[in-house]
C-alpha positions in Angstrom: 74.6 36.3 0.2 72.6 36.7 3.2 73.6 39.7 5.2 75.7 38.3 8.1 76.1 34.8 6.3 79.5 33.8 5.3 80.9 30.4 4.9 82.8 28.5 7.7 86.1 29.1 5.8 85.7 33.0 5.5 84.0 35.3 8.3 83.5 38.9 7.4 86.2 40.9 5.7 89.8 39.9 5.4 88.6 35.9 6.3 88.7 35.8 9.9 89.9 32.3 10.9 87.8 29.7 12.4 87.3 30.3 16.6 87.9 27.1 18.7 85.7 25.7 21.3 87.1 27.2 24.5 87.7 30.7 22.7 83.8 30.2 22.0 83.0 29.9 25.8 85.0 32.8 26.4 82.8 34.9 24.1 79.9 33.5 25.6 81.1 34.6 29.1 81.8 38.1 27.7 78.5 38.5 26.4 76.8 37.2 29.5 79.0 39.7 31.5 78.0 42.3 29.0 74.3 41.8 29.5 74.4 41.6 33.4 76.5 44.8 33.7 73.9 46.7 30.9 71.6 47.4 33.8 74.1 49.1 35.6 75.4 51.2 32.6 71.7 52.2 31.8 71.0 53.1 35.4 74.0 55.4 35.5 73.1 58.9 36.6 73.2 60.9 33.5 72.0 64.5 35.0 69.5 66.1 32.8 69.8 64.0 30.0 68.0 61.1 32.2 64.5 63.0 31.8 65.2 62.3 27.6 66.5 59.9 25.4 70.1 58.4 26.6 73.2 57.6 24.6 74.3 55.3 27.1 70.9 53.0 26.8 71.5 53.3 23.1 75.0 52.2 23.1 74.0 49.2 25.3 71.3 48.3 23.1 73.5 48.2 20.1 76.4 46.4 21.9 74.0 43.7 23.4 72.4 43.2 19.8 75.5 43.0 18.1 77.5 40.8 20.7 74.4 38.3 21.1 73.5 38.3 17.4 77.0 37.6 16.3 77.5 34.7 19.0 74.0 33.1 17.9 75.0 33.7 14.4 78.3 31.9 14.6 76.3 28.8 16.4 73.7 28.9 13.5 76.7 28.9 11.0 77.9 25.6 12.6 74.5 24.0 12.4 74.4 24.6 9.0 71.8 27.3 9.1 72.3 31.1 8.0 73.8 33.5 10.1 71.1 36.0 10.0 68.9 33.8 11.5 71.1 33.7 14.8 70.6 37.7 14.7 66.8 37.4 14.5 66.9 34.8 17.2 68.7 37.1 19.2 66.1 39.5 19.2 63.6 37.0 20.1 65.7 36.1 23.2 66.2 39.5 24.0 62.8 40.6 23.7 59.5 39.9 25.6 59.6 36.4 24.4 62.4 35.2 26.6 64.4 37.9 28.6 61.1 39.9 29.1 59.5 36.5 30.6 62.1 35.6 33.2 63.6 39.2 34.0 61.1 42.1 33.0 62.1 44.8 34.9 65.6 44.4 33.6 64.2 43.7 29.8 62.7 47.2 30.0 65.7 48.9 31.4 67.8 47.8 28.2 65.2 48.0 25.9 62.6 50.9 27.4 59.2 51.5 25.6 59.7 55.1 25.9 58.9 56.7 22.2 62.1 58.9 22.3 64.6 56.1 23.3 63.1 53.6 20.9 63.0 56.3 18.2 67.1 56.1 18.5 67.8 52.6 17.8 64.7 52.4 15.3 66.3 55.1 13.2 69.3 52.9 12.8 67.2 49.7 12.0 65.1 51.7 9.6 68.4 53.1 7.4 69.5 49.4 8.0 66.4 48.3 5.9 67.4 50.6 3.1 71.2 49.2 3.4 69.9 45.5 3.3 68.1 46.3 0.2 71.1 48.0 -1.4 72.9 44.7 -0.6 70.2 42.5 -2.0 70.1 44.5 -5.3 73.9 44.4 -5.6 73.7 40.7 -5.3 70.7 40.3 -7.9 72.4 39.2 -11.3 69.8 40.1 -14.1 72.0 38.3 -16.7 71.6 35.0 -14.9 67.5 35.6 -15.3 68.1 35.9 -19.1 70.3 33.1 -19.2 68.0 30.5 -17.6 65.1 31.4 -19.9 61.5 30.3 -19.5 62.2 27.7 -16.6 63.1 30.5 -14.1 60.1 32.7 -15.2 57.6 29.7 -15.2 58.9 28.5 -12.0 58.8 32.1 -10.3 55.5 33.4 -11.6 53.7 29.8 -10.5 55.6 30.3 -7.4 54.3 33.8 -6.8 50.7 33.4 -8.1 49.8 30.4 -5.9 51.1 31.3 -2.6 49.9 34.9 -3.2 46.4 33.7 -3.7 46.6 31.5 -0.7 47.5 34.4 1.4 45.0 36.8 0.1 42.3 33.9 0.7 43.7 33.5 4.2 43.6 37.1 5.1 39.8 37.2 4.0 39.3 34.6 6.8 41.2 36.0 9.7 39.4 36.8 12.7 38.7 40.5 13.2 40.8 40.4 16.3 44.0 39.5 14.4 43.5 42.8 12.0 44.9 46.1 12.7 41.8 47.6 11.1 38.7 45.3 10.0 37.8 48.0 7.4 41.0 47.7 5.5 41.0 43.9 5.7 41.8 43.5 1.6 45.0 45.6 2.3 45.8 43.3 4.9 45.3 40.5 2.9 47.2 41.8 -0.1 50.1 42.2 2.2 49.9 38.9 3.7 49.7 37.3 0.2 52.9 39.1 -0.6 54.7 38.0 2.4 53.7 34.2 1.6 54.8 34.5 -2.0 58.2 35.9 -1.7 61.5 34.1 -1.3 64.6 34.9 0.0 67.5 34.8 -2.7 70.2 35.4 -0.3 69.4 32.2 1.7 69.2 30.0 -1.3 72.5 31.5 -2.7 74.2 30.5 0.5 73.1 26.9 0.3 73.3 26.6 -3.5 77.2 28.0 -3.4 77.7 25.6 -0.5 76.4 22.6 -2.4 78.6 23.8 -5.2 75.5 24.0 -7.5 76.0 27.7 -8.4 76.8 26.8 -11.9 74.7 23.8 -12.6 71.6 24.5 -14.7 69.2 23.6 -11.7 71.0 25.9 -9.2 71.1 28.7 -11.9 67.4 28.2 -12.6 66.6 28.2 -8.7 68.7 31.3 -7.8 67.1 33.1 -10.9 63.8 32.4 -9.9 64.3 33.7 -6.5 65.5 36.7 -7.9 62.5 37.2 -9.9 60.6 36.7 -6.9 62.4 39.1 -5.0 62.1 41.9 -7.8 58.1 41.1 -8.0 57.7 41.2 -4.1 59.3 44.6 -3.8 57.2 46.1 -6.5 53.9 44.6 -5.1 55.0 46.0 -1.6 55.5 49.4 -2.8 52.1 49.4 -4.5 50.3 48.1 -1.4 52.3 50.7 0.7 50.6 53.2 -1.6 47.1 51.7 -1.3 47.5 51.6 2.6 48.4 55.6 2.4 45.4 56.2 0.7 43.3 53.9 3.1 41.1 52.3 0.3 41.3 50.5 -3.0 40.7 53.3 -5.4 41.2 52.9 -9.1 42.8 56.4 -9.1 45.3 55.6 -6.6 46.0 52.2 -7.8 46.5 53.6 -11.3 48.9 56.3 -9.8 50.9 53.8 -7.7 51.2 51.3 -10.8 52.1 54.0 -13.4 54.4 55.8 -11.1 56.5 52.5 -10.2 56.5 51.7 -14.2 57.9 54.8 -14.9 60.4 54.8 -12.2 61.9 51.3 -13.0 62.0 52.1 -17.0 63.7 55.5 -16.0 66.2 53.6 -13.9 67.2 51.0 -16.1 67.8 53.3 -18.9 68.8 56.9 -17.9 69.5 55.8 -14.2 71.9 53.1 -15.3 73.9 55.9 -17.0 73.9 58.2 -14.4 74.8 55.7 -11.7 77.8 54.5 -13.7 78.8 58.0 -14.6 78.5 59.0 -10.9 80.6 56.2 -9.7 83.2 56.6 -12.2 83.4 60.3 -11.9 83.9 60.1 -8.0 86.3 56.9 -8.5 88.7 59.2 -10.5 88.1 62.3 -9.0 88.3 62.1 -5.3 91.4 61.2 -3.7 89.9 60.9 -0.2 89.3 57.5 1.1 86.0 55.8 1.0 84.5 58.4 -1.7 83.0 55.5 -3.7 81.0 54.3 -1.0 79.8 57.6 0.1 78.5 58.1 -3.4 76.7 54.7 -3.4 75.0 55.7 -0.1 74.0 58.9 -1.7 72.7 57.0 -4.9 70.8 54.8 -2.6 69.2 57.7 -0.8 68.2 59.9 -3.5 66.3 56.8 -5.5 64.8 55.8 -2.0 63.6 59.5 -1.9 62.2 59.5 -5.5 60.2 56.3 -4.6 58.8 58.0 -1.7 58.0 61.0 -3.7 56.0 59.1 -6.4 54.0 57.5 -3.5 55.6 54.0 -3.2 57.9 52.5 -0.3 61.5 53.7 -0.1 62.4 50.0 -0.2 62.1 49.8 -4.0 64.3 52.8 -4.6 67.1 51.2 -2.6 66.6 47.5 -4.1 66.8 49.1 -7.7 69.8 51.5 -6.7 71.5 48.1 -5.5 71.0 46.5 -8.8 72.5 49.7 -10.8 75.3 49.6 -8.3 76.1 46.0 -8.8 76.3 46.3 -12.5 78.6 49.2 -12.3 81.5 48.1 -14.4 84.2 49.5 -11.9 82.8 48.4 -8.6 85.9 46.9 -7.4 85.8 43.8 -5.1 87.7 45.8 -2.6 84.9 48.5 -2.5 82.2 45.5 -2.5 83.9 44.1 0.5 84.1 47.5 2.4 80.3 48.1 2.0 79.4 44.7 2.6 81.5 44.7 5.8 79.9 47.9 6.9 76.2 46.5 6.5 76.7 42.9 7.8 79.0 43.9 10.9 76.6 46.6 12.2 73.4 47.1 10.5 72.4 43.8 10.0 72.4 42.5 13.6 70.7 45.7 14.7 67.8 45.5 12.2 67.2 41.8 12.6 67.6 42.1 16.2 64.9 44.9 16.5 62.7 42.7 14.4 63.0 39.7 17.0 62.6 42.5 19.8 59.3 43.6 18.1 57.8 40.0 17.8 56.4 38.6 21.1 56.1 34.8 20.9 54.4 34.1 24.0 50.8 34.9 22.2 51.7 31.5 20.8 50.7 30.2 24.4 47.0 31.1 22.9 45.9 27.8 21.3 43.9 29.9 18.7 46.9 32.0 17.6 48.9 28.9 17.6 46.5 27.0 15.4 46.4 30.0 13.0 50.3 30.3 12.9 50.4 26.8 12.2 48.0 27.0 9.5 50.0 30.1 8.1 53.2 27.9 7.9 51.3 25.0 6.2 49.7 27.5 3.8 52.7 29.2 2.9 55.1 25.9 2.4 52.3 24.1 0.3 51.6 27.0 -1.6 54.9 28.0 -2.6 56.0 24.4 -2.8 53.2 23.4 -5.4 53.3 26.5 -7.4 57.1 26.3 -8.0 57.1 22.7 -8.8 54.3 23.3 -11.2 56.0 26.2 -12.8 59.5 23.8 -13.0 57.2 21.3 -14.8 56.2 24.0 -17.2 59.5 25.2 -17.7 60.9 21.8 -18.8 62.9 20.8 -15.6 62.8 17.2 -14.7 61.0 16.0 -11.5 63.9 15.8 -9.3 65.1 19.2 -10.4 61.5 20.5 -9.9 61.5 19.2 -6.4 65.0 20.7 -5.6 63.6 24.1 -7.0 60.5 23.8 -4.9 62.2 23.1 -1.7 64.7 26.0 -2.3 62.1 28.6 -3.1 60.2 27.8 0.3 62.8 30.0 2.4 61.7 33.5 3.2 64.5 34.6 5.4 65.5 38.0 5.9 63.3 39.0 2.9 60.2 37.7 4.8 61.5 39.8 8.3 62.0 43.0 6.2 58.7 42.9 4.4 56.8 42.2 7.9 58.7 45.1 9.5 57.3 47.3 6.3 54.0 45.9 6.9 53.9 46.7 10.7 55.2 50.1 10.2 52.6 51.1 7.5 49.7 49.8 9.4 48.9 46.8 7.2 49.6 44.5 10.2 49.4 44.3 13.8 51.8 42.8 16.5 50.2 39.4 16.5 50.3 39.1 12.8 53.8 40.4 12.6 55.0 37.7 15.3 53.2 34.7 13.2 54.9 36.1 10.0 58.2 36.3 11.8 57.7 32.8 13.3 56.9 31.5 9.6 60.0 33.0 8.3 62.0 31.5 10.9 60.8 27.9 10.5 60.4 27.9 6.7 64.1 29.3 6.5 65.7 26.7 8.8 63.8 23.8 7.2 65.1 24.8 3.6 68.7 23.9 3.9 68.5 20.4 4.7 65.7 19.8 2.6 67.6 21.5 -0.4 70.8 19.7 0.4 68.8 16.4 0.2 67.3 17.2 -2.9 70.4 18.6 -4.7 72.2 15.7 -3.8 69.7 13.1 -5.7 70.2 15.2 -9.1 72.9 13.5 -11.5 75.0 15.8 -13.3 74.6 15.6 -17.4 77.4 15.1 -19.6 77.3 18.6 -21.2 76.9 20.2 -18.2 80.2 18.6 -16.9 82.1 19.7 -20.0 80.7 23.2 -19.5 81.8 23.5 -15.7 85.2 21.9 -16.6 85.6 24.7 -19.0 84.3 27.5 -16.8 86.4 26.4 -14.1 89.6 26.6 -16.5 88.2 30.2 -17.3 87.7 31.1 -13.6 91.5 30.7 -13.2 92.1 33.1 -16.1 93.8 36.5 -16.4 91.7 38.0 -19.2 88.4 37.0 -17.6 89.3 39.1 -14.4 90.4 42.2 -16.0 87.8 45.0 -15.1 89.3 48.3 -16.7 91.8 48.8 -19.1 94.1 51.7 -19.8 95.6 52.2 -23.5 98.3 54.6 -24.1 99.0 55.4 -27.6 100.1 58.0 -30.2 98.9 58.3 -34.0 101.6 56.0 -35.5 100.8 52.5 -37.0 102.0 51.0 -33.8 99.5 53.1 -31.6 96.9 51.9 -34.2 97.7 48.1 -33.9 97.6 48.6 -30.1 94.1 50.4 -30.3 93.1 47.0 -32.1 94.5 44.6 -29.3 92.8 47.1 -26.8 89.7 46.9 -28.7 89.6 42.8 -28.8 90.4 42.9 -25.2 87.9 45.5 -23.9 85.2 43.7 -25.9 85.9 40.4 -24.1 84.5 41.8 -20.8 82.9 44.9 -21.9 85.8 46.9 -19.9 85.5 50.6 -19.2 88.8 51.8 -21.0 90.7 55.0 -20.9 92.5 56.0 -24.2 95.5 58.2 -23.5 96.9 60.1 -26.3 100.5 60.7 -26.0 101.7 63.7 -27.7 105.7 63.9 -29.0 106.2 67.2 -27.7 105.6 69.2 -24.4 104.4 72.2 -25.8 101.5 72.5 -28.1 99.6 75.3 -29.7 95.7 75.7 -29.3 95.4 74.1 -33.0 97.6 71.2 -32.2 95.7 70.5 -28.9 92.2 70.3 -30.6 94.2 67.9 -33.3 95.1 66.0 -30.8 91.8 65.5 -28.7 90.3 64.6 -32.2 93.1 61.8 -32.7 92.3 60.4 -29.2 88.4 60.4 -30.1 89.3 58.3 -33.0 91.1 55.7 -31.1 88.3 55.4 -28.9 86.0 55.1 -31.9 88.5 52.4 -33.3 88.4 50.7 -30.2 84.6 50.6 -29.9 84.5 49.3 -33.5 86.8 46.6 -33.1 85.3 45.6 -29.6 81.7 45.2 -31.8 83.5 43.1 -34.4 85.2 40.9 -31.8 81.9 40.2 -30.0 79.9 39.0 -33.1 79.1 35.2 -32.6 79.5 32.9 -35.4 75.6 32.8 -35.3 75.8 36.8 -35.7 78.1 37.0 -38.4 75.7 38.3 -41.0 75.1 41.3 -38.6 77.2 44.4 -39.0 77.1 45.4 -35.3 76.4 43.9 -32.0 74.7 45.5 -29.1 78.0 46.3 -27.3 78.6 49.7 -26.1 81.8 50.1 -24.1 82.4 53.1 -21.6 85.4 54.9 -23.0 86.9 57.9 -22.1 89.9 59.9 -23.7 92.6 62.0 -22.5 95.6 63.8 -24.2 98.9 63.9 -22.3 101.9 66.0 -23.9 105.1 64.0 -24.0 105.6 60.5 -22.3 105.7 61.0 -18.7 105.6 58.7 -15.6 103.8 61.1 -13.4 101.1 61.4 -15.8 100.6 57.6 -16.1 101.0 57.2 -12.2 98.3 59.9 -11.6 96.0 57.8 -14.0 96.7 54.4 -12.4 95.5 55.7 -9.1 91.9 55.4 -10.6 92.3 51.8 -10.7 93.4 49.7 -13.9 94.0 46.1 -14.4 96.4 46.4 -17.3 98.0 48.8 -19.5 98.7 48.6 -23.2 101.4 50.8 -24.7 102.0 51.4 -28.5 104.3 54.4 -29.5 105.9 55.1 -32.5 109.6 53.7 -32.5 109.4 51.5 -29.4 112.8 50.2 -29.8 116.1 51.7 -30.1 119.5 50.5 -30.7 118.3 47.2 -31.7 117.2 45.5 -28.4 116.5 48.2 -26.0 113.0 49.8 -25.3 113.0 53.9 -26.2 112.9 56.2 -23.4 109.5 57.0 -24.2 108.1 53.1 -23.6 110.5 53.3 -20.5 108.9 56.6 -18.8 105.5 55.3 -19.2 106.2 51.9 -17.7 107.8 53.5 -14.9 104.6 55.2 -13.7 102.2 52.0 -14.0 102.8 49.2 -11.4 100.3 46.6 -12.7 100.5 44.2 -15.6 101.8 45.6 -18.8 101.4 44.7 -22.6 104.0 46.5 -24.9 103.6 46.1 -28.4 106.1 46.7 -31.5 104.1 46.1 -34.9 106.5 44.9 -37.5 105.9 43.4 -41.1 102.7 43.4 -42.7 100.8 44.4 -39.6 102.9 47.7 -39.5 101.5 48.2 -42.9 98.0 47.5 -42.1 97.6 47.6 -38.3 94.1 47.7 -38.3 92.8 44.9 -40.8 95.9 42.7 -41.4 95.1 39.4 -40.7 97.1 37.9 -37.7 98.8 34.6 -37.4 99.7 34.3 -33.8 102.5 32.1 -32.1 102.7 31.9 -28.2 105.9 30.4 -26.5 104.9 28.6 -23.3 107.0 26.9 -20.5 104.7 26.4 -17.8 105.1 29.6 -15.8 102.1 31.9 -14.7 103.8 34.6 -17.1 103.3 32.4 -20.3 100.0 31.3 -19.2 99.0 34.8 -19.2 100.5 35.4 -22.3 98.8 32.5 -23.9 95.2 33.6 -22.9 95.9 37.1 -24.4 96.8 35.2 -27.5 93.9 33.2 -27.5 91.8 35.8 -26.7 93.1 37.8 -29.8 92.7 34.6 -32.1 89.3 34.0 -31.0 88.1 37.6 -31.9 90.1 37.9 -35.1 89.6 34.5 -36.2 93.5 33.9 -36.5 95.3 30.9 -36.6 97.4 30.0 -33.3 100.3 27.9 -32.2 101.7 27.2 -28.8 105.6 26.4 -28.9 107.3 24.4 -26.1 111.0 24.8 -26.0 112.4 21.5 -24.2 115.4 21.6 -22.1 118.6 19.4 -23.0 118.6 15.9 -23.6 120.0 15.1 -20.0 116.6 15.7 -18.4 114.5 14.4 -21.5 112.3 12.0 -19.9 111.2 14.3 -17.0 110.7 17.1 -19.7 108.4 15.2 -21.7 106.2 14.8 -18.9 106.2 18.5 -18.2 105.6 19.1 -21.9 102.7 17.0 -22.2 101.2 18.7 -19.1 101.9 22.3 -20.2 100.4 21.9 -23.8 97.8 20.0 -22.5 96.7 22.8 -20.1 97.4 25.3 -22.9 94.8 23.2 -25.2 92.2 23.1 -22.5 92.5 26.8 -22.3 92.1 27.3 -25.9 89.2 25.1 -25.8 87.6 27.3 -23.1 87.2 30.1 -25.5 86.3 28.0 -28.5 89.7 28.1 -30.3 91.4 25.4 -32.1 95.2 25.9 -31.2 98.2 24.0 -32.6 101.0 22.7 -30.5 104.7 21.9 -31.2 108.2 21.4 -29.1 111.6 22.1 -30.3 114.2 20.6 -28.2 117.9 21.3 -27.7 118.0 24.8 -29.2 117.9 28.4 -27.4 114.6 29.7 -26.7 114.8 32.8 -28.8 116.3 30.7 -31.9 113.3 28.4 -31.6 110.8 31.0 -31.6 112.2 32.7 -34.7 112.5 29.3 -36.8 108.9 28.3 -35.6 107.9 31.7 -36.4 109.0 31.6 -40.2 107.9 27.8 -40.3 104.4 28.5 -39.4 104.3 31.9 -41.2 103.3 33.8 -37.9 103.2 37.6 -38.2 102.4 38.0 -34.3 104.6 36.7 -31.3 102.8 37.0 -28.0 105.2 36.3 -25.2 105.1 36.1 -21.3 107.9 38.5 -19.7 108.4 39.7 -16.2 109.9 43.0 -15.4 113.7 42.9 -14.2 115.3 45.3 -12.0 117.3 48.4 -13.6 116.8 51.9 -14.9 115.4 51.0 -18.3 112.4 48.6 -19.4 113.8 45.2 -19.4 112.4 41.8 -19.9 115.0 39.4 -20.0 117.5 38.1 -22.5 114.9 36.3 -24.6 112.7 39.1 -25.0 115.9 41.5 -25.8 117.2 38.9 -28.5 113.6 38.8 -30.5 113.7 42.7 -30.2 116.7 42.3 -32.4 116.2 39.5 -34.7 112.3 39.2 -35.2 111.0 40.9 -38.6 107.4 39.9 -37.1 105.2 41.9 -34.7 105.9 41.2 -31.1 103.4 41.6 -28.1 105.1 41.1 -24.4 102.7 40.5 -21.7 104.6 41.4 -18.5 103.5 41.3 -14.7 
């Protein structure tokens, strides 16, 4: 999402509620008072410090940019525009374009031109560029590009080639007065071509999300095309930066830049991906201090930015690629993502875009020649991007309406354009006039895009198969298994432990979840040989999980293959004797579900053993406790499963049904959903509830592509109904949703206790 852009329902961290009209007026008054008082703060005596850069002026600059940027961003959101445009306009208003015209002395007092003072705020701004590129990379979904296929590739490639050629041609025709160095016209032309060719994936994502087109085919193609645009654009910018450093287009320097960039990209997405995953996981699991993972992410970004600098290309490429790798990290939790996003959008984004606005002087547009050139730049940029994207959409097989919508969406430059213009200005490819013209083009094309894209998307009908797919995805979005990110599996070397590793492999393979296998030893003291043997058993359990996950990921089209390309991130640990403290310590690393499988999990017919109780006591999240019985006890890894899942309309029973359906899908098992109806006194109302509950479970099964049978038993106790149906259906695994009950032991209720006593088939309890 665009830095600083939130929907009207959610503003920043914590979803700050919408501000009413009178409160907005008070905020505007506060901002005005701050600006009026700013000169007094800036002019306050500071002794010897007044001869050099002043921290007071620096604070006033930051406060002014944040307050005005936030208020104008709020205003833009209410007008249906991205908030980042408000931050950019804040800089334009506080700069020479407006504030500098009506009160030049006051403007120079708050934003002095002295190099030392400018260096303070621009240092924050430059680091903000890297953070914004990090955030852009984190929001870049490369899987989406692969899913959309040739349509997004054609649209993006044509949408880059045509405006790029137009920009280069325009650069070759510009008068010398608009060039920073006429002898380096080609570098300026190449940079101008890049500026015209790139699109803002964040602005596009905001509008598509707002229109509920994020999961529509055309919405995914538009977003994937913008992602490709962004990625190619930053690579081109980095290469041009290298050329600018050499001062001329030399074959050797071009080859060095291109080869260096290619090697960096290849290394990043092979070795670099594994290193980033390992670093984030190691910091998350090792450090106990707050925000350690955020520190690790910032270090990763900085290191990769320095690497790109050392190979002679711009640091923005390193920050962007670091963002992609961080965003793909399997344990980047939503909480960490929100913390980092809040830091960037609340502070660095308004400062950077405000400084970009301060650097632009729109008063140059009073010159008819410059105004005409700016208009031409906007027209060429819009026509080139629209025409190229539309032709690419046609080649990619989209309809004309879909192609028109895609072309409208790709025409927004947004914050991406401002960042590129800032980079061009800093490396000498642009002068102040060209920078201002590009910023003006970015503002106008960005503000024109949302209404045109909304209109174009509203004219695209929904296909039948697309509607069915969206319904299935909506069902899955409310699910439990689909939101699991990390598993903890506590097992021993028993048959029950092997059965749980099988279940764990199925669940881990569903979302390629990072998994930790904790091998539980039966005794507290162990010899060195016993310890080595336990480590080996833990590794064997991890290998079993990997093998099961590979088998469970095979689609019907891939059944002939022996392996899938799935490689889980599995770590192992060995703990002597079941201990609540060990589990609690491990749980602090962040797990969404713990599966437990120990030898003899049940004692005294209907009570869990002390070992199971101790493990459960240390984990406060969702649990899955297994008790393999019957043929699944004899062959826990390969035994064929037939599943019965009781449902009653509660959330816990629905979670259990989802787990059961996931297991059935992966193991090709048959599955039956059982609803136990209440007494005849409430028969009429019960029938309605029964139909709604079973229909919901049937839809859930359809989401996973699983055929499920449904059955009802009335006027009978739940435990008796489950046992009778289990034998009638020849089910060998009952998956039951339960809730933890208060008490010293682990107790899941009377029905679960009765099944522990009566059932001769395997049981899996899914507990909240």
